[in-house]
C-alpha positions as CSV (number, residue, x, y, z in Angstrom):
1,M,-28.6,-18.4,26.1
2,G,-28.6,-21.4,23.8
3,T,-28.9,-19.2,20.7
4,S,-26.1,-17.0,21.9
5,S,-23.9,-20.0,22.5
6,L,-24.6,-21.4,19.0
7,L,-23.9,-18.0,17.4
8,H,-20.5,-17.8,19.1
9,R,-19.6,-21.3,18.1
10,A,-20.6,-20.6,14.5
11,I,-18.6,-17.4,14.4
12,D,-15.5,-19.1,15.8
13,H,-15.4,-21.4,12.8
14,I,-13.6,-20.1,9.7
15,L,-15.6,-22.0,7.1
16,P,-19.0,-20.5,7.9
17,V,-17.5,-17.1,7.8
18,F,-16.0,-17.5,4.4
19,H,-19.2,-19.3,3.2
20,V,-21.1,-16.1,3.9
21,L,-18.4,-13.9,2.3
22,I,-18.3,-16.0,-0.8
23,K,-22.1,-15.9,-1.1
24,F,-22.0,-12.2,-0.7
25,V,-19.4,-11.7,-3.4
26,A,-21.2,-14.1,-5.7
27,G,-24.5,-12.3,-5.2
28,V,-22.9,-8.9,-5.8
29,C,-21.1,-10.1,-8.9
30,L,-24.2,-11.8,-10.4
31,G,-26.4,-8.8,-9.6
32,C,-24.0,-6.3,-11.1
33,T,-23.4,-8.5,-14.1
34,Y,-27.2,-8.8,-14.6
35,A,-27.7,-5.1,-14.3
36,T,-24.8,-4.4,-16.7
37,M,-26.0,-6.8,-19.3
38,S,-29.6,-5.5,-19.0
39,A,-28.5,-1.9,-19.5
40,I,-26.4,-2.9,-22.5
41,I,-29.2,-5.0,-24.1
42,A,-31.7,-2.2,-23.4
43,S,-29.5,0.3,-25.1
44,Q,-31.0,0.4,-28.5
45,N,-30.1,4.0,-29.4
46,P,-26.6,5.0,-28.2
47,I,-26.1,8.7,-28.2
48,L,-23.3,9.7,-30.5
49,L,-23.1,13.5,-30.0
50,Q,-25.9,14.3,-32.4
51,V,-24.8,11.6,-34.8
52,D,-27.2,8.7,-35.5
53,M,-24.7,5.8,-35.8
54,E,-27.5,3.2,-36.0
55,K,-28.9,4.7,-39.2
56,N,-25.8,5.8,-41.0
57,L,-22.5,4.8,-39.5
58,D,-20.6,5.6,-42.7
59,K,-21.7,9.2,-42.6
60,S,-20.9,9.8,-38.9
61,A,-17.6,11.6,-39.5
62,S,-19.0,14.1,-42.0
63,A,-22.1,14.6,-39.9
64,D,-20.0,15.3,-36.8
65,Q,-17.9,17.8,-38.8
66,V,-21.0,19.6,-40.0
67,D,-22.2,19.8,-36.4
68,M,-18.9,21.2,-35.2
69,E,-18.9,23.9,-37.9
70,K,-22.4,25.0,-36.8
71,N,-21.2,25.5,-33.3
72,I,-17.8,27.1,-34.0
73,D,-19.3,30.6,-33.5
74,K,-20.9,29.6,-30.2
75,S,-17.7,28.0,-29.0
76,A,-15.6,31.0,-29.9
77,R,-18.0,33.3,-28.0
78,T,-17.8,31.1,-24.9
79,D,-14.0,30.9,-25.1
80,Q,-13.8,34.7,-25.4
81,H,-15.8,35.0,-22.2
82,A,-13.5,32.5,-20.4
83,S,-10.4,34.3,-21.6
84,Q,-11.6,37.5,-19.9
85,I,-11.8,35.6,-16.6
86,F,-8.5,33.8,-16.8
87,T,-5.2,34.7,-18.2
88,S,-4.5,33.6,-21.7
89,R,-2.0,31.1,-20.5
90,G,-4.2,29.4,-17.9
91,A,-7.6,29.5,-19.5
92,N,-9.6,27.1,-21.6
93,S,-9.5,28.0,-25.2
94,S,-11.4,26.9,-28.3
95,N,-11.6,23.2,-29.0
96,V,-12.4,22.9,-32.7
97,D,-10.9,19.5,-32.9
98,D,-11.8,16.9,-30.3
99,S,-8.3,15.4,-30.6
100,Y,-6.5,18.6,-29.5
101,D,-6.3,20.5,-26.3
102,S,-6.5,24.2,-25.8
103,D,-3.0,24.7,-27.1
104,G,-3.3,22.7,-30.2
105,K,-1.4,19.7,-28.7
106,S,-2.8,16.3,-29.5
107,W,-4.5,14.5,-26.7
108,H,-3.2,11.2,-25.3
109,D,-4.8,7.9,-26.4
110,G,-6.3,7.3,-22.9
111,V,-8.2,10.6,-23.1
112,L,-9.4,9.9,-26.7
113,R,-10.5,6.4,-25.6
114,I,-12.6,7.6,-22.8
115,R,-14.2,10.2,-25.0
116,A,-15.0,7.5,-27.5
117,I,-16.5,5.4,-24.8
118,T,-18.7,8.2,-23.3
119,T,-19.8,9.0,-26.9
120,M,-20.8,5.4,-27.5
121,W,-22.7,4.5,-24.4
122,S,-26.3,5.2,-23.5
123,K,-27.6,6.9,-20.4
124,K,-28.5,3.5,-18.9
125,S,-24.9,2.3,-19.5
126,M,-23.5,5.4,-18.0
127,W,-25.6,5.1,-14.8
128,T,-24.7,1.4,-14.6
129,M,-21.1,2.3,-14.8
130,F,-21.5,4.8,-12.0
131,A,-23.3,2.2,-9.9
132,L,-20.4,-0.2,-10.4
133,L,-17.8,2.4,-9.5
134,W,-19.9,3.2,-6.4
135,L,-19.8,-0.4,-5.4
136,I,-16.1,-0.5,-5.7
137,S,-15.9,2.7,-3.6
138,F,-18.2,1.2,-1.0
139,V,-16.1,-1.9,-0.5
140,D,-12.8,0.1,-0.6
141,I,-14.1,2.7,2.0
142,L,-15.4,-0.1,4.2
143,Q,-12.1,-1.8,4.2
144,N,-10.4,1.5,5.0
145,A,-12.7,2.0,8.0
146,L,-11.9,-1.6,9.1
147,D,-8.2,-1.0,8.8
148,S,-8.4,2.1,10.9
149,S,-10.2,0.3,13.6
150,L,-7.7,-2.5,13.9
151,N,-4.4,-0.6,13.2
152,P,-3.7,0.3,16.9
153,Y,-4.2,-3.3,17.9
154,V,-2.0,-4.7,15.1
155,T,0.9,-2.4,16.2
156,S,0.3,-3.2,19.8
157,S,0.5,-6.9,19.1
158,F,4.1,-6.2,18.3
159,A,4.6,-4.0,21.4
160,S,5.0,-1.0,19.0
161,H,1.9,1.2,19.5
162,G,4.2,4.3,19.2
163,L,5.1,3.3,15.7
164,M,1.4,3.5,14.5
165,N,2.0,6.8,12.9
166,V,5.0,5.6,10.9
167,S,2.8,3.5,8.6
168,G,0.6,6.6,8.2
169,V,3.5,8.9,7.4
170,M,5.1,6.5,4.9
171,S,1.8,5.5,3.2
172,S,0.6,9.1,2.9
173,A,4.0,10.2,1.4
174,V,4.1,7.4,-1.1
175,G,0.3,7.7,-1.8
176,A,0.7,11.4,-2.5
177,C,3.3,10.7,-5.2
178,I,1.6,7.7,-6.9
179,P,-1.1,9.8,-8.8
180,L,1.7,11.8,-10.4
181,A,2.7,8.7,-12.3
182,L,-0.9,7.5,-12.8
183,A,-1.9,10.9,-14.3
184,K,0.3,10.1,-17.3
185,I,-0.3,6.4,-17.4
186,I,-4.1,6.6,-17.5
187,D,-3.9,9.3,-20.2
188,I,-1.8,6.9,-22.3
189,W,-3.3,3.5,-21.5
190,G,-6.8,4.2,-20.4
191,R,-8.9,4.4,-17.2
192,V,-10.8,1.5,-15.7
193,E,-10.7,-0.5,-18.9
194,G,-6.9,-0.3,-19.1
195,F,-3.8,-1.5,-17.3
196,T,-3.8,1.2,-14.6
197,F,-6.9,0.2,-12.5
198,T,-6.0,-3.5,-12.7
199,F,-2.5,-2.9,-11.6
200,M,-3.6,-0.7,-8.6
201,L,-6.2,-3.4,-7.7
202,V,-3.4,-6.0,-7.7
203,V,-1.2,-3.8,-5.5
204,C,-4.0,-3.2,-3.1
205,V,-4.9,-6.8,-2.8
206,V,-1.3,-8.0,-2.4
207,G,-0.8,-5.4,0.4
208,M,-3.9,-6.7,2.2
209,I,-2.7,-10.3,1.9
210,L,0.8,-9.3,3.2
211,K,-0.9,-7.5,6.1
212,A,-2.8,-10.7,6.9
213,T,0.5,-12.7,7.0
214,T,2.9,-10.2,8.6
215,K,5.1,-11.4,11.5
216,N,6.6,-8.1,12.8
217,V,5.9,-4.4,12.8
218,Q,8.4,-3.7,10.0
219,Q,6.6,-6.1,7.7
220,Y,3.3,-4.6,8.7
221,V,4.4,-1.1,7.9
222,G,5.7,-2.2,4.5
223,A,2.5,-4.1,3.7
224,H,0.4,-1.1,4.8
225,V,2.4,1.2,2.5
226,L,1.7,-1.3,-0.4
227,Y,-2.0,-1.5,0.5
228,W,-2.3,2.3,0.7
229,T,-0.6,2.8,-2.6
230,G,-3.1,0.5,-4.3
231,H,-6.0,2.1,-2.4
232,I,-5.0,5.7,-3.4
233,G,-4.5,4.5,-7.0
234,M,-7.9,3.0,-7.2
235,V,-9.6,6.0,-5.7
236,Y,-7.7,8.3,-8.0
237,V,-8.7,6.4,-11.2
238,I,-12.3,6.4,-10.1
239,D,-12.3,10.1,-9.4
240,V,-10.8,10.8,-12.9
241,M,-13.4,8.4,-14.4
242,I,-16.2,10.4,-12.7
243,S,-14.7,13.6,-14.0
244,D,-14.9,12.0,-17.5
245,M,-18.6,11.2,-17.0
246,T,-19.8,14.6,-15.8
247,T,-20.1,18.2,-16.8
248,L,-18.4,20.9,-14.7
249,R,-21.5,22.0,-12.9
250,N,-22.6,18.5,-11.9
251,R,-19.2,17.1,-11.1
252,A,-19.4,18.0,-7.4
253,I,-22.8,16.2,-7.1
254,L,-21.3,12.9,-8.5
255,F,-18.2,13.2,-6.3
256,A,-20.4,13.7,-3.3
257,V,-22.7,10.7,-4.1
258,N,-19.6,8.5,-4.7
259,G,-18.4,9.4,-1.2
260,L,-21.7,8.4,0.4
261,P,-20.4,4.9,1.3
262,R,-18.6,6.6,4.2
263,V,-21.9,7.0,5.9
264,A,-22.4,3.2,5.9
265,S,-18.7,2.5,6.7
266,T,-18.9,4.8,9.7
267,F,-21.2,2.2,11.4
268,L,-20.3,-1.0,9.5
269,G,-16.5,-0.8,9.5
270,P,-16.0,-0.6,13.3
271,R,-18.7,-3.3,13.9
272,I,-17.0,-5.6,11.5
273,G,-13.6,-4.8,13.0
274,Q,-15.0,-5.5,16.5
275,A,-16.4,-8.9,15.3
276,F,-13.2,-10.0,13.7
277,Y,-11.1,-8.9,16.8
278,D,-13.4,-10.6,19.3
279,H,-14.1,-13.9,17.4
280,L,-11.3,-14.3,14.9
281,N,-8.3,-11.9,14.4
282,Y,-7.2,-9.0,12.3
283,R,-5.5,-11.4,9.8
284,W,-8.8,-12.9,8.7
285,A,-10.3,-9.4,8.3
286,F,-7.7,-8.4,5.7
287,G,-7.8,-11.7,3.9
288,A,-11.6,-11.7,3.6
289,F,-11.8,-8.1,2.2
290,A,-9.1,-8.9,-0.3
291,I,-11.5,-11.5,-1.8
292,I,-14.5,-9.2,-1.7
293,L,-12.7,-6.2,-3.3
294,V,-11.6,-8.3,-6.3
295,G,-15.1,-9.7,-6.8
296,C,-16.7,-6.3,-6.7
297,S,-14.2,-4.7,-9.2
298,V,-14.6,-7.2,-12.0
299,P,-18.0,-6.0,-13.3
300,A,-16.9,-2.4,-13.8
301,M,-13.8,-3.5,-15.6
302,G,-15.9,-5.8,-17.8
303,L,-18.4,-3.1,-18.8
304,M,-15.6,-0.6,-19.7
305,V,-13.9,-3.2,-21.9
306,Y,-17.2,-4.0,-23.6
307,M,-17.9,-0.4,-24.3
308,Y,-14.4,0.3,-25.6
309,R,-14.7,-2.6,-28.0
310,K,-18.1,-1.4,-29.1
311,A,-16.6,2.1,-29.8
312,D,-13.7,0.5,-31.6
313,R,-16.1,-1.5,-33.9
314,A,-18.0,1.8,-34.6
315,G,-14.8,3.3,-35.8
316,L,-14.5,5.9,-33.0
317,V,-11.1,4.8,-31.8
318,N,-8.1,6.0,-33.7
319,K,-5.8,3.3,-34.9
320,H,-2.1,3.8,-34.8
321,N,0.5,2.1,-36.9
322,P,3.2,0.1,-35.1
323,S,5.9,2.4,-33.8
324,G,8.7,0.2,-35.0
325,R,10.6,0.8,-31.7
326,K,12.5,-1.9,-30.0
327,W,11.6,-2.8,-26.4
328,H,14.3,-0.7,-24.8
329,Q,13.4,2.2,-27.1
330,S,9.7,1.9,-26.1
331,L,10.8,1.8,-22.4
332,L,12.7,5.1,-22.9
333,H,9.9,6.6,-24.8
334,Y,7.3,6.0,-22.2
335,A,9.7,6.9,-19.4
336,I,9.9,10.3,-21.1
337,E,6.1,10.5,-21.7
338,I,5.4,9.7,-18.0
339,D,8.3,12.0,-16.8
340,V,9.8,9.3,-14.6
341,L,12.7,11.4,-13.5
342,G,10.5,14.2,-12.4
343,I,8.3,11.9,-10.5
344,I,11.3,10.3,-8.7
345,L,12.6,13.8,-7.7
346,I,9.3,14.9,-6.2
347,C,8.6,11.6,-4.6
348,G,12.0,11.6,-3.0
349,A,11.5,15.2,-1.8
350,V,8.2,14.4,-0.1
351,I,9.4,11.2,1.5
352,L,12.7,12.5,2.7
353,T,11.2,15.6,4.3
354,T,8.5,13.7,6.3
355,I,10.0,10.4,7.4
356,P,12.7,11.9,9.7
357,F,10.0,13.3,12.0
358,S,8.9,9.8,12.9
359,L,12.3,8.1,12.8
360,S,14.2,10.6,15.0
361,Y,13.0,9.2,18.3
362,Y,14.4,5.8,17.3
363,A,17.7,7.1,15.9
364,P,20.8,6.7,18.2
365,Q,21.3,10.4,18.6
366,S,17.8,11.6,17.8
367,W,17.9,14.7,15.5
368,K,21.7,14.8,15.6
369,T,22.0,11.4,14.0
370,P,23.9,11.8,10.6
371,Y,21.3,9.9,8.5
372,I,18.4,12.0,9.9
373,I,20.3,15.2,9.0
374,A,21.2,13.8,5.6
375,M,17.6,12.8,4.8
376,L,16.3,16.3,5.7
377,V,19.0,18.2,3.7
378,L,18.6,16.0,0.7
379,G,14.8,16.2,0.8
380,V,14.9,20.0,0.9
381,L,17.4,20.2,-1.9
382,L,15.2,18.0,-4.1
383,Y,12.4,20.5,-4.3
384,P,14.4,23.2,-6.2
385,A,16.0,20.3,-8.2
386,F,12.6,19.1,-9.3
387,W,11.5,22.7,-10.2
388,F,14.7,23.2,-12.3
389,Y,14.4,19.9,-14.1
390,E,10.8,20.4,-14.9
391,V,11.2,24.0,-16.1
392,K,14.5,23.7,-17.9
393,L,15.4,20.1,-18.8
394,A,12.3,17.9,-18.9
395,P,11.4,16.8,-22.5
396,K,7.8,16.1,-21.2
397,Q,6.6,17.9,-18.1
398,F,4.2,16.1,-15.8
399,L,2.1,19.3,-15.6
400,D,2.7,22.5,-17.5
401,F,3.9,25.0,-14.9
402,R,1.8,27.8,-16.4
403,Y,-1.1,26.2,-14.5
404,L,0.7,26.4,-11.3
405,K,0.8,30.2,-11.9
406,N,-3.0,30.1,-11.8
407,G,-4.2,31.2,-8.4
408,T,-7.3,29.0,-8.5
409,I,-5.4,25.8,-9.1
410,L,-2.5,26.6,-6.7
411,G,-5.0,27.9,-4.1
412,S,-7.1,24.8,-4.3
413,C,-4.1,22.5,-3.9
414,F,-2.9,24.6,-1.0
415,L,-6.3,24.5,0.7
416,Y,-6.5,20.7,0.4
417,G,-3.0,20.3,1.8
418,V,-3.5,22.7,4.8
419,M,-6.8,21.0,5.6
420,F,-5.2,17.6,6.0
421,L,-2.1,19.1,7.6
422,S,-4.1,20.7,10.4
423,T,-6.4,17.7,10.9
424,F,-3.7,15.0,11.0
425,T,-1.7,16.9,13.6
426,W,-4.3,15.9,16.2
427,N,-6.3,13.2,14.5
428,A,-3.5,10.7,14.2
429,Y,-3.8,9.6,17.9
430,L,-7.4,10.7,18.5
431,Y,-8.7,7.1,18.2
432,S,-6.3,5.8,20.8
433,F,-7.0,8.9,23.0
434,I,-10.8,8.1,23.0
435,Q,-10.3,4.4,23.7
436,V,-7.9,4.9,26.6
437,V,-9.4,8.0,28.3
438,Y,-13.1,7.1,27.9
439,L,-12.6,3.2,27.9
440,L,-14.8,2.8,24.8
441,D,-14.7,-0.4,22.7
442,I,-13.5,-0.5,19.1
443,S,-16.9,0.1,17.5
444,T,-18.0,2.9,19.8
445,A,-14.7,4.7,19.7
446,N,-14.8,4.6,15.9
447,Y,-18.3,6.1,15.9
448,V,-16.9,9.2,17.7
449,V,-13.8,9.5,15.4
450,N,-15.9,8.8,12.3
451,S,-18.3,11.6,13.1
452,Y,-15.8,13.7,11.1
453,S,-16.1,11.7,7.9
454,L,-19.8,11.1,8.4
455,T,-20.6,14.8,8.6
456,S,-18.4,15.8,5.7
457,T,-19.9,13.1,3.5
458,A,-23.5,13.9,4.4
459,L,-22.9,17.6,3.8
460,A,-21.1,17.2,0.5
461,P,-24.2,16.6,-1.6
462,V,-25.8,19.7,-0.1
463,I,-22.8,21.9,-0.9
464,A,-22.7,20.4,-4.4
465,F,-26.3,21.3,-5.1
466,I,-25.7,24.8,-3.8
467,I,-22.8,25.2,-6.2
468,N,-24.8,23.7,-9.0
469,Y,-27.7,26.1,-8.3
470,T,-25.7,29.4,-7.9
471,G,-22.6,28.6,-9.9
472,N,-20.4,30.1,-7.2
473,F,-17.9,28.2,-5.1
474,K,-15.4,30.7,-3.7
475,W,-17.7,32.3,-1.1
476,V,-19.2,28.9,-0.2
477,A,-15.6,27.8,0.6
478,Y,-15.0,30.8,2.9
479,S,-17.9,29.6,5.1
480,G,-15.9,26.5,6.0
481,V,-13.1,28.5,7.7
482,P,-14.8,29.6,10.9
483,I,-16.7,26.3,11.2
484,M,-13.6,24.1,11.0
485,L,-11.5,26.5,13.1
486,L,-14.2,26.4,15.9
487,G,-14.4,22.6,15.8
488,T,-10.6,22.3,16.1
489,A,-10.3,24.9,18.9
490,L,-13.1,23.3,21.0
491,I,-11.0,20.1,21.3
492,L,-8.8,22.0,23.8
493,P,-11.5,22.5,26.5
494,F,-13.4,19.4,25.7
495,R,-10.5,17.0,25.9
496,T,-10.8,17.0,29.7
497,A,-14.6,16.6,29.7
498,E,-16.1,13.5,31.2
499,N,-18.7,13.3,28.5
500,V,-17.3,11.9,25.2
501,G,-20.2,13.4,23.4
502,L,-18.5,16.8,23.6
503,V,-15.5,15.3,21.7
504,A,-17.9,13.9,19.1
505,L,-19.4,17.5,18.7
506,T,-15.9,18.8,17.8
507,Q,-15.7,16.1,15.1
508,V,-19.0,17.1,13.7
509,L,-18.0,20.8,13.4
510,V,-14.6,19.9,11.8
511,G,-16.4,17.5,9.4
512,L,-18.7,20.3,8.3
513,G,-15.8,22.5,7.4
514,A,-13.9,19.7,5.7
515,G,-16.9,18.8,3.6
516,I,-17.2,22.4,2.4
517,F,-13.4,22.6,1.6
518,A,-13.2,19.3,-0.2
519,T,-16.2,19.9,-2.4
520,C,-15.3,23.5,-3.3
521,S,-11.6,22.8,-4.0
522,G,-12.5,19.8,-6.1
523,I,-14.6,22.1,-8.4
524,A,-12.3,25.1,-8.3
525,I,-9.3,23.2,-9.6
526,M,-11.2,21.9,-12.6
527,V,-12.3,25.3,-13.8
528,P,-9.2,26.5,-15.7
529,V,-8.4,23.1,-17.4
530,T,-9.6,21.0,-20.3
531,H,-10.2,17.3,-20.5
532,E,-6.5,16.6,-21.2
533,E,-5.5,18.0,-17.8
534,F,-8.2,16.3,-15.6
535,A,-5.8,13.5,-14.5
536,A,-2.9,15.9,-14.0
537,V,-4.7,18.4,-11.7
538,N,-6.4,15.6,-9.8
539,A,-2.9,14.2,-9.2
540,L,-1.7,17.6,-8.1
541,T,-4.5,17.8,-5.6
542,T,-3.7,14.4,-4.2
543,L,-0.1,15.3,-4.0
544,F,-0.8,18.3,-1.8
545,G,-3.4,16.4,0.3
546,G,-1.1,13.4,0.8
547,F,1.8,15.6,1.6
548,G,-0.3,17.5,4.1
549,A,-1.5,14.3,5.7
550,S,2.0,12.9,5.8
551,L,3.5,16.0,7.4
552,G,0.6,16.2,9.9
553,S,1.1,12.6,10.9
554,A,4.8,13.2,11.2
555,I,4.3,16.2,13.5
556,A,1.9,14.1,15.6
557,G,4.4,11.3,15.7
558,A,7.2,13.6,16.7
559,I,5.1,15.0,19.6
560,W,4.0,11.6,20.7
561,N,7.3,9.8,20.5
562,N,9.4,12.7,21.9
563,V,7.1,14.1,24.6
564,A,4.8,11.2,25.7
565,P,7.5,8.8,27.1
566,G,8.9,11.5,29.4
567,E,5.5,12.8,30.4
568,L,4.3,9.2,31.2
569,L,7.5,8.5,33.2
570,K,7.0,11.7,35.2
571,R,3.4,10.9,36.1
572,L,3.8,7.3,37.0
573,P,4.3,6.4,40.7
574,A,7.8,5.4,41.7
575,G,6.9,1.7,41.9
576,S,5.6,1.6,38.3
577,K,8.2,3.6,36.5
578,D,9.9,0.4,35.3
579,Q,6.7,-0.5,33.4
580,A,6.7,2.8,31.5
581,A,8.0,1.2,28.2
582,T,5.4,-1.6,28.4
583,I,2.5,0.8,29.0
584,F,3.7,3.2,26.3
585,G,4.0,0.5,23.7
586,D,0.7,-1.4,24.0
587,I,-2.7,0.1,23.9
588,R,-4.2,-3.1,25.3
589,V,-2.1,-2.6,28.5
590,Q,-3.2,1.0,28.7
591,I,-6.9,0.1,28.5
592,A,-6.5,-2.7,31.0
593,L,-5.2,-0.5,33.8
594,P,-7.7,-0.5,36.7
595,I,-10.0,2.5,37.0
596,G,-8.8,4.9,39.8
597,S,-5.3,3.5,39.8
598,L,-2.3,5.8,39.8
599,E,-1.1,4.1,36.6
600,R,-4.3,4.8,34.8
601,E,-4.3,8.4,35.9
602,A,-0.8,8.8,34.6
603,I,-1.6,7.5,31.1
604,V,-4.9,9.5,30.9
605,G,-3.0,12.6,32.0
606,T,-0.3,11.9,29.4
607,Y,-2.9,11.5,26.6
608,R,-4.7,14.8,27.5
609,H,-1.4,16.7,27.7
610,I,-0.3,15.4,24.3
611,M,-3.7,16.1,22.7
612,K,-3.4,19.7,24.0
613,L,0.0,20.2,22.1
614,M,-1.3,18.5,18.9
615,T,-4.5,20.6,18.9
616,I,-2.7,23.9,19.4
617,T,-0.6,23.1,16.4
618,G,-3.7,22.3,14.3
619,V,-5.5,25.5,15.4
620,C,-2.5,27.7,14.4
621,L,-2.5,26.2,10.9
622,M,-6.2,26.9,10.2
623,P,-5.9,30.6,9.1
624,L,-3.9,29.4,6.1
625,C,-7.1,28.0,4.7
626,A,-8.6,31.5,4.3
627,L,-5.4,32.6,2.6
628,A,-5.6,29.8,0.1
629,I,-9.2,30.6,-0.8
630,F,-8.3,34.3,-1.2
631,F,-6.2,33.5,-4.4
632,W,-9.1,31.7,-6.2
633,K,-10.8,33.5,-9.1
634,N,-14.4,34.3,-8.3
635,V,-15.9,32.5,-11.3
636,N,-19.5,31.5,-12.0
637,I,-19.3,28.0,-13.4
638,R,-22.8,28.2,-14.9
639,K,-21.6,30.9,-17.2
640,L,-18.2,29.4,-17.9
641,E,-19.2,25.9,-18.9
642,E,-19.4,24.9,-22.5
643,K,-20.6,21.5,-23.6
644,G,-17.8,19.5,-25.2
645,K,-14.9,21.6,-23.8
646,Q,-14.3,19.4,-20.8
647,T,-16.2,16.2,-21.6
648,K,-17.9,14.6,-24.5
649,G,-20.7,12.3,-25.3
650,T,-23.3,10.9,-22.9
651,V,-22.4,12.5,-19.5
652,L,-24.4,13.6,-16.5
653,H,-26.0,16.9,-17.5
654,W,-29.3,18.3,-16.1
655,N,-30.6,21.8,-15.9
656,S,-31.1,23.1,-12.4
657,P,-33.4,26.1,-11.8
658,P,-32.0,29.4,-12.9
659,A,-29.8,31.1,-10.3
660,P,-31.0,34.3,-8.6
661,P,-29.6,37.5,-10.0
662,P,-26.4,38.8,-8.4
């Protein structure tokens, strides 16, 4: 008893908490810095793509040219095989010069810089870099799990539990569009070593600080959108960086390993959220992780800057003469390079077609409100406007539309979008459903909800190794359709079960299907492109996924905000009908209702009815996943891959056992 009392007294004080956090950050930073410097010092023989830079740096250019001439015939034969699989407009073609893509267009500086860096570093440096990126992912995913645990309580503290989905809709819509801009920016100014990652880190941290200091639900929604923008930007840059570090066959494995922090966050995030909620408050949770995230990001940025400068000193980085442009001319130049107008058009289309689903309940005349109608009409019109501008008018397109004619790319994006669309129609309020119906605390309820991400993360490496071994991804993707469909459909009968374990079972099945879809689509979309298009197609995937999540959250919010109030009012006893608004707006009030009371039966019945409607919507969307996979080219990536076509230098590349004959 005495020990427990002392523990609670210690936790209630702020300084001891931050003392532990600061020690953790310092330990991580020192450990990572030591590992980084050890790898750099131990790197005595950097691999320079068959060029011995240590022995004869001056002859590196001629040696590299001789090596390329020796492999021209092999490259041409591989390209001929690839062209038989894809159309001539969508396939990879010969890369005789590392500075040019498949169409002879010069690559952006950011692409050339990362190719110079991966050429310069050793395997130890490469693995150190991946470990540092993994550390950033770990902290970021842990913060995301913490945020999900506390989100219902934050909105309820402002008596606005029904607005919980609004932050999800807006953040998903904006987050979907952000990679469109980042795709060009990181190609121009670099990856982790450049401006892009630093800016996204700052945006994420500022959003977390604002969430910690918010005073009303409107400020919280705005802060969450800012945080989510930075979060998506960081994840996107890390994904592109991993693509730079891997060959096509092994890319899924590294993606899967980088997602493994979700296993730990499934258990740690809810526990940390519960501790902050019980002993401090949600504000300290956001503030503490803002500090930790910065501390864990610095080592990776430092290593990339060091390796870039090392490549620069070795003469592997092209130097450009000053452009001679004035500042306003440079502003216009980069606005054209990034395709700002096209990005504004597609961002506006995504946001304006999703936000009304959440705002209509609060509008004076619901769907008949003029500004709701105007937003929908304008949003719909912006889609053809975006297409017309990109095809006919844009000086620099974000993504060449010939790739959108490729069934594998478009099908991969469509699968990713439908997967999130189906899931978020019922997942948006699943956490609240479990807490209210089964009276579980923050950590236990999150364990049930996070069974989805835990299963998909644990399965991803297995799927990745299967793809690496066989080289086939299309038929593996098909196997996810019945699994995810079954998991979603079982929510209907299990939502009324007394045992919450049955609900957890549905999340395991859905997670299995989602893990298959995410891994296979991530590989499929990379098949028809070269290194220059990595950032662009990754952004396109994020756009479809974010748009699907945003639309799914909007549908869930529309069902919740338009059906739940009336359903609750109908079920409440006559003497409690005046409390309907209070019960509807605060999850803490819902949980506190006495077991067996008519009021509790009313809110439980409302949740189960709403979950039924949401789940039916999700089930009806699942067959579209099979349709999306149908358009993929059935390509064996073991036969397609050619060293140097997608990546260059020291990258992850090992030989798996030979695949069985077809």
